[in-house]
ZAVOSE-379616 format. One record per residue: residue in one letter; y, x, z of N, C-alpha, C, O in turn. Coordinates in pm, whole numbers, plus 50000, padded with zeros to 5 digits. Example, Ala and Ser with C-alpha at 12.3 -4.5 7.8 and 13.67 -1.06 7.14 Angstrom:
<recs>
a494315131950780495505123050780496705132050780496685142450846s497755128550708498945136750714500035129050787501145134150804
</recs>
This chain:
<recs>
m945307479916026945787492515983945787504416088945387516016072m946367498316201946467509016317945147513716373944927524816422r944317504016360942827509416400942297519716319941717529416367r942457517916202941947527816089942637541716116941977552016107n943967542016148944517553916170944187561016305944307573216318l943757552516407943137557616521941867563316503941577573316568q940967557916414939607561716401939737575516298938887584316300y940787575716221940997588816143941377601016224940957612416203c942257597216323942747607416423941607612516509941457624516532a940797602916555939567607316638938637614816546937987623816600g938487612916431937477620416329938057633516317937377643816322r939517633116298940047648116282939997656916399939807669016390r940177649316528939967657316660938597660816667938367672316705a937547652816635936187657016635935847667916536934967675816569l936397669116427936247679616323936887692916388936277703616383a938027691616444938787704416497937907709316597937657721416591a937287701216705936567704716798935347712216757934927721816821l934817707816656933477713916591933967728416531933207738116541h935207729516471935537742416412935597753216524935117764516515v936277747616634936677756416745935157760816809934897772416839l934327751016821932927755516854932067765016770931247772816817l932357763416639931717771816533932247784816546931507794716550i933697785616554934327799216575933947807816706933767820016709g933887799016810933317804316935931907810016938931617819417012l930897803216842929597808216829929717819816742929007829116779v930397821916638930467832316554931007843616634930437854416627a932007842216705932457852316781931577858816902931587870816932a930837848716964929737853617054928697860816984928327871417032a928217856816886927197864116795927757878716765927087888616794a928987879616708929557892416674929647901416802929367913416796g930007896116904930237902317044928757909117081928617920917116a927697899617066926367903017105926027914317030925507924017085l926297913916890925817925616794926447937516831925837948116843l927837935916852928407948316881928057955417017928127967617030g927667946617117927217949617231925707957917217925447967817286l924867953117128923837958717089923917974117025923257984017058l924827972916935925057985016858925767996316960925398008016959s926717991817040927268001217137926208006117225926128018017257g925297995917268924258002217362923418011617296923048021317361l923028010317172922298018917101923048033117086922498043917103a924258031317055925088045317059924958052017180924668063917187i925198043917291925018050717436923798057717451923798069317492n922728051517420921368054517418921258068917331920778079317375a921778067217207921738079517123922368093017206921888104317206l923408089117264924268101117331923388104217456923188116117479a922918096217530922208099717648920958105017617920618115017680s920058099717520918588104217521918178099117372918038087117346e918018107617293917508106317152916058102017152915528095517062c915458106417263914058100717253913868086417286912958079817234a914818080917382914858066917420915058059517275914278050917233v916138063917209916328055517076915258058016975915068049216891a914558068516972913608070416877912368061616909911768056716814a911958059417028911048050617084911498035117070910618026717055l912608031817075913168019417051913158014616911912708003816873t913718024116837913778021116670912268021016603911988015416497s911428027716678910138029516600909448015716633908738010516547t909618010116747909037997816796909717985316700909027976816643f910887985816695911647973616623912507978816501913687982316507p911657978516384912367983616256913867979916232914767987616199l913937964916258915317958716231916447966716332917577969516292i916067969316443917087977316534917317989916472918427995016479h916157996816399916438009816335917458007716226918368015916215e917367997016143918247995616034919427993316087920327999216027l919847985616195921147982216242921697995816310922927997116308y921008005216363921288015816418921858026016310922898032216329l921168026916208921398034716087922708030116031923528038515994a923018014716021924108010415958925248012116053926348013416000f925188012416181926208015916269926828029316253928038031616254w925808038416238926318053016224926978054616087927928062316074l926488047515984927158050015850928528044515858929478051315821v928688032315906930138029115940930998037816004932118040215959l930528043116112931388053016184931658064616100932348073816144
</recs>
């Protein structure tokens, strides 16, 4: 009985560690996306030409750029 409780606790700890890892990965992805969008905003303020060249090369970045300004 005691052994089963220890295994249960170990499983719960492993699950909690996986949750912490998942939350960290989501936070890192959100931070990277925010960094990309803020970088695009700085480029837009510094040089509209640079942003036009970047967004014409990568259509997904163009969509993210438009969504960023739509949210603001």
